[in-house]
N, C-alpha and C positions, 0 to 999 in steps of 0.2 A: 425557407427561413427568409426574413426580409432584409434585402439589401440596401433599401432606402438611404441609409446613411452613407452609403458610398456613392449614390447615384444622384443626391441632389447637388446642386450647384453651391460652391462656397470659395472661400479664401483658400489658397493654397498655401500649406505651411510643410516644410520639411520636418517629418519626425525622425527620419532615419534612412541610411542607405537600404536596398533591398539587396537580395545575394547577389546580383549582377551589377549593383552599384546604382541603380535608379533611385530618386527621391520619390516618396510617397505623398499623394495628396490628401488632404482631410478636410472635411466641412466646417464651416463657420458655426455649426450648431454646438451649443455648449455641451461639454462631456457629462455623461451621466455621473461619473465618478472620475476624479483625477488626483494622481500624487505630483508634486511639484517640489524638486530638488531634495526628497528625502533621504535623510542621513541618521543611521541608527547603528549604534556599537555596543558592543557586549565585552566582558574582560577578555582582552587578547583578539577580538575578533570585529572586523568592521562588517555588520551584516549587509547594511545599505549604505552605499556611497554616492549621493547626491543623484537619487533615482527620479527618473520622470517617467508617468506611465498615466494612460488614460482610457476609458473606455466610452464609447458612444452610446446613445439611447439604441435600444433594438438591435444589437451588436452581440454576438458572442465572440469573446477577445481571450484568446490563448495567452498563458504566461510560461514560458518554457525556461529552463535552467537546471543547471547540475544540482545534486545535492549539497546545500551550503551556499548555495548561489545568491541565496536573500529572498526567494520567492516567499516562504511562509512568514518571514518577518515582514515583508511588505503587506501582505494581506492582513496580518495581524494589527498592523497600524491603521490599515484602511476600515478595520471593524471595531478600532478603540481598545484592543487588548493590549498594545504596546503604543507608547507615544514616542513621536520622532524627537531625535536631537535637534535636527535642523529640517526646513522644509514645511510644507502644509499640504493638507487635503482639502479638495473641494467636491461638493455635491452640487450638480446641476448649475455649475458656474459659480457657486458662492463658497466662501472659506467657511470650513467647519473645524470644530476641535471636539473631538471625542475623548471622553475622560473615562468611558466604560463601553462595553458591548451593547447595553442597554441604549444609549445614546445613538449609537451607530443604527441600531433596529429602529428606533423611532425616525430616524432619517431615511429608513427604506432599504437598509444594507445588512445583510445576513451572510455568516459564512459557516459553510459546513467544513469542519477541519478533518484532518487525517486522523489524529487520536480522538476517538469518540468521547462525547461529553454526556453520556447517559448514564442514567441510575438504572443499576442493574434490579434493584427490589421493585421496581414500578414497572408498570404495562408499557406496551408501545405506546398506547393511547395517551396515558399518563405522562410520557416522557415528550410526545409531540407538543401537548400544551402546558407543561411545566415552564413556569414564570410568564406565560402568555395567554390568553385564552380568547376567542370571538363574543364569548358570555361576559359582558361587565356587571356581573351582579356576584353576591356573597355565595349563592348556592346555584348549581348548575346541574344537570342531570348527567351522569357518568354514562349511560346508554347512550344518550343524545351526541356527546363526544366520539365515542367510538363508532358511531354510524358517519359522523364527519370524517374521521379520520379513514374509515374504511372507504368512503367515498373519494377521497383526496386520492388513496392508494390505488383504487380502481381507475380513477381519471387518469393518473400518470403510469399506470400500468406497473405499479411497485407492489411484488407479491410479499405480503406480510399479514400476521395476524394481529389484530389491534388489542386482542385480549391478552396476547402472550406475554410473560415477564420477559425482560431483557436477557437476563442471567439464561434464559432457555435458548436463545439465538445464538445461530454461528455467527463468524466475523462479517460474512457477506450480507447476513440480514440486519445487523446493525447498522451497517454502511447504508442500507435502504431506510433504515429508521431515521437516521441523520439527514438524509435527503429529503425525507417526507417532512421533516420538522419545518424545513424551508419553504417547501412548496404548499403546505398546509396554511402558513402564514401570510401567502400573496405578497412576498417581497418584490420590489422593484430592481434591486441590485442583488444577485446572487453570486458568492463567492464560492466555488467548490475547489477543495484542495486535496487533488489526486483522488477524484471520486470512483474511478474505475478500478483501482487496484484489487478489489476484491469481488468484481462482477463478472459475469460470465458473457461471453461475445453477445448472446441473445440480449442480456440485460443492459449492456452497453448501448445496443441498437434502441432500446426502449428508452433509455435516459437521453440519447441524441434527439429522439424523437421530441420528447418533452422539452429539453431546451430550445429547440427548434420553434416549438409552440410558443415558449415564454418569449423569446425574442421577437417573434411576429406578433406578438401582442404588445410590444414597446418595452419590455424588462431587458436589463442588461444583465450579461452573464461573463465572469471572469472564470475562465477554465483553466486551472492548474494542472499540468500533466507532465510526463516523460515521455509520453508515447506518441511519436510523430504522427503516425497514421491517423490518431484520432483528431489532431490539430485540422487536418485536410477533411475530415468527414464532417466538423460539426461547426468549425470555427471560421470568421470573417477575417480576423486580424490575428497577427501572433506578435508579442514582444519578447523579447529575449534578454536574461539577465547573465552574466558570466561574473563570476567573483565579486558580486555586490554591484556591480555597474550596469548600466544600461548598454546593450549592445544595438538595439533598433527595433523598429516595429515594421513589420511588412505584412502586404496584403496576401490574402489566401484566394486565389483564382484557380478556377477549374483548369488542373492540368499544367499551370503555371508555377506551381511551388515546387522547388527542387529540394527533396526531404534530406538529401546528402549535404546539400548547402546548410540548411538549417540545423544539422548535426555537427557540422564542423563550426559553424557561429556559436552554437551553444557551448560545444566542448572545447574548441580551440584545436582540433586536430581531427583527421578522418578515423572513423570509427567501423569496424569491421564485426559481423555476427560471428559468435562463437558456438559451433556445433561440434558435437562428439562424433569422431569416425566410425564408420561401421566396423564391428569386430565380432568373433564369436570366441567365447571362452571356451578352454579346453574342458571336457566331462569331468576330469580329475581336478578341476578347481574345487579348493574346499568351500563349503557353505559356511558363511560367517554370523549371519543373521536368520533363524529359521521361526515362523510363525505357524502354529499349527493348531487348527480348528477354534480360534479366537471368536468369541461371542462378547459383546459389550453393550450394556443398557445405557441408553441416552436419557437426558434430563427429563423427558416425559414418562419415563420407566418403560419405555419399549426399546427392543433391540436395535440398536443403531449400527452395530456390526454383526454379521450373521455368518459365523462358521467359516472365517477367512484363513486361509494357509497359503503362505509364500515364502519363498528361500530367496535370498540375497547371497551371491558368492563374492568371494575375496576379489577386490577390484572392479565390482560391477555395479552399475547405477540403474536400479529398477525405479522406474516412474509409476506413480499411482495418479491416473487420470479420471476426471469425473465432475460433474456439476457440483458446485458447493451446497452441502447438506446431506450428502449420500454417505457419511459415515468416516470420511477421511480423517477429519478431527480426532473423532472417537479412537479410530485405528492408531493414530499416531501417539495419543495418549496412553493408551493400553500398552503399547509396545515399549513406550519410555516409562511405564511405572507412575506415570502421572493420574491414571485412572483405572479402577480395578475393572479386570475382566471376568465375566461371569463364568465361561468355559474356555478351555484350552489352554496354551503354552507358548511361552515366549523364550528362545534360547539364543545366546550370543556364545558362539565356538562351542565349549562343551560345557558351558555355565547354563542351567535353568534359572529365569530370573524371578525373583519373589513378586507375588501379584501385588500390585498398589505398592511399590516399592521404587521410587526414582534413585535412591541410593544404591540399591541392588543393581539398577541399570547403569549408573555411572561408575561404580566398581567393576563391573565388566567390561569397562571400554566403550561405553554409549554415550555420544553427545547428540544433543537435541536443540534444533533451532524451530520454536514453534511459531504458528501463524500469528499469534497475539504476543508482539514482542515487548510492549510495556505491561501488559496485564500478566503474562507469564514469565517471559524470558527475561527481563530487566527490571530493575527497581529506580523509577524514575527519581526518586528523592535523594538518591545516592548518586556519588560521582562516577566519572568513567573509570577510574582506577579501582573503585570498589567494587564495580559490576565486573570490570576484568578478572579480578581474582575471587569474584562471589563463590566459585565451587570448589577453589583450592587454597583459601587463605589460610586453613589450618596446617597446610604442608610446609615443611622446614624450610623451603625455598622462600617463602614471604612471611615466615613467622619465626620469633625467636622467644620462646618460652610464651608468656601472654602478649606479647609485643610484635607489632607488624613491622617488618623492615622496609622503612618508608622509601628511602633512595631505591632500593632494589624494585620495589611495586613501582614507582613512579618510571625506572628507567625499563621495564619490562611494558607498561601501558604506553610509553612513547614508541617503543618499536612495533607494538601492534597497530597504534594509531597511523605510523608511517607506513606499514605494509599494506594496510586495508583502505588508507587514504581517507581517513576519518577527519572531517574539518572540527576541530574542538581541541580542547587542552585536556590533560588527564585529570584536573581538579573541576572541569566542567560538570554540572548537575546533567544526567542523562534527558531530563524533562526538559531541557533548554535547547537540546539538539534537534535538527529536523527528523523527520520520520526515516529518511534514509540514511542519515549518519548514525541513529540509533540502532538500525538494522545492521549496519555495517560492524557496529560494537559488539552485537550479539554474536555475529557470524565469526568475527575475530576470536572471540572467547572460546566459542565452541570448537572451531576449527583449530585452534592451537594446541588443543590438549591431547593430541597423538591420539585421536580414536580410533578402535577398530571397526565401528559402525556409526556411520552419521545418518540419523533420521533429521530431514529438513522440510520444513512446509512453507511454500511460498518464499523461497530464498531472495528473489528478485523484487518483491513487492514493495512497491514505493522508491524504487533504487532508479537512478538516471541510467542512460544508455552506456555511459562509460564504466559506472559501477557496476552494471548488469554484466557488461563484459568481463569485467574482472572477475566477480562472482562465478561467473559461468567457468572461467579459467581455473579458479581455485576447486570447485567441484571435480572437475574433470583431473586436475593433478592430483587431488585426494584419492579418486578410485584409480589412477594409475601408481599410486604409492601402496595399494593394496587395500584401502578402507573399502567396506562394504556401505553403499550409500543408497538409502531409501528417500526417494524425492516426491514428495507430495505436494501438488499444484492445481490450481483451477487453469493454470495459463497452459492450454494444449499446445501451444508451440514452444514452450519451455521443456514441457516434458518430452516432446517427440525430439528437439533438439539435443538433449543431453541424455537421453536412456539409452541403455543397451536393450532393455525389456521394457513393455509397458503393460502394467495391469490396470484394466477399468474397472472402477466401481460403481455400481448403482444400487440403491436401496439396500445399502449395507453389505451387498456381496460383491465379490469380484466375478464378474461376468466374461470376462475372457482376457487372456495375454497375448499381445502382439508385439511383431517385430517393427520397431518406429520407422526403420529405413525402407520398409516395403508395404506399410499399412496403407490402406484406401481411407482416405479421411472422411469420405461419407460412410464408410463401414462403421468407424470408429465413433463417427457423430450418432448413428444408429444405437451402438452400444452404450455411451454415454447418456442416451434416452431411455435406455432399458427395452429397445425394440428387438435387438439383435445381439447375439453374442458369437463369440469365435475361441476356439482352444488354441 
């Protein structure tokens, strides 16, 4: 990666104190993009409070902060999705006013958002060129576009079929399409909002290599993330926001950046990693969730899940590990009644669930946190209160005849917001929340329903380190209360830290079940690649 932005002589300016209190030098080169005194408010929330932020040409610049700290709002202002109440944006030293994302794109700025902006009924290639194409004609060859998209995908090591429809793709594959849209368009300022939340470690390394190549060619990258190790892996500098305000900008030097100090600056306190202690349940502990011989067809009409059998006992956390696209999503949807299974049976305690019946699963005491929080778990156009009671609004607790008990609903929602530390109000539309806060609303609803079984997919995806710590504690507390937890995640560290047992999936099958406290990481990596199994 090019470090020329920091090696060139220039005028020294104090941007902010580093973790040890020393000022940072910056060059007199005009920033590729800058936000100066940006303020943006929403009802009841000051998202950005006089924020200053700049990115130099040829650098990868990390933007850190907790959920609701104002990172996404700032990025949307930089790309014309929002207008600031105060302050201005500059590109290459010149003040600009973006009235739409098209204006920002014409200025060379493009953002890959957390929430996908893809059209499910179109192919990958069609989504990549939607609204923009290299061919300025009324007619162009679809085959030529597919070949160009395939070439871009190969160049940047992004594994995706240009001819596949978006609705056929997993969440991880859809994220790759979003990134490919930006890379195909040869943008000069690329903003990535939590791009690695659905990527495997190998895919992250490939993405980092692409970003380093872009920076080396003189492009600028804003890398929004919650994962501190990613900052040191790929970034030149890091800026931190806390509660909508700028904390400071710090250099990333090899071996010189204290991740603990960065975490403290981001959160305002020390953060510790939460892990499940090693324990062995008594053999007589009752099985609460039993999956027997389940097979599920995927979107392509082929078996995505093949003869899976698994038990989860009372008070146990069983993790499902595997690379994205190996049947985890289909298994979760079959278990929770969201998708029909061709063969097999799902049982909660003594109750056999009806095939393809979410209501049967809910009535049996099952809660479900899906990986696609806005597409499946929440309704973005409804308020936080509406989403909080979405599965129970007909109960006498919240409903009197045909009327909702408004004060009771609001009080209940406020309690959930406080308990799960959601930054927003009960009247806020879910689509206006940051990705992490939307995830916390979903977790709050499902985990507060007193379930017997909790099926949770990627629970900390998009959450900051403080929220992740809280979610991990909540999952462990749920298991300690006797809830049977089925944890599905592509984050191997999360699965190993929280699970009592780990089942590894490859090619739609469970290829082995291991003890996470004694497993050899090399062995589990081979299992995830389908090379080796273990009983």
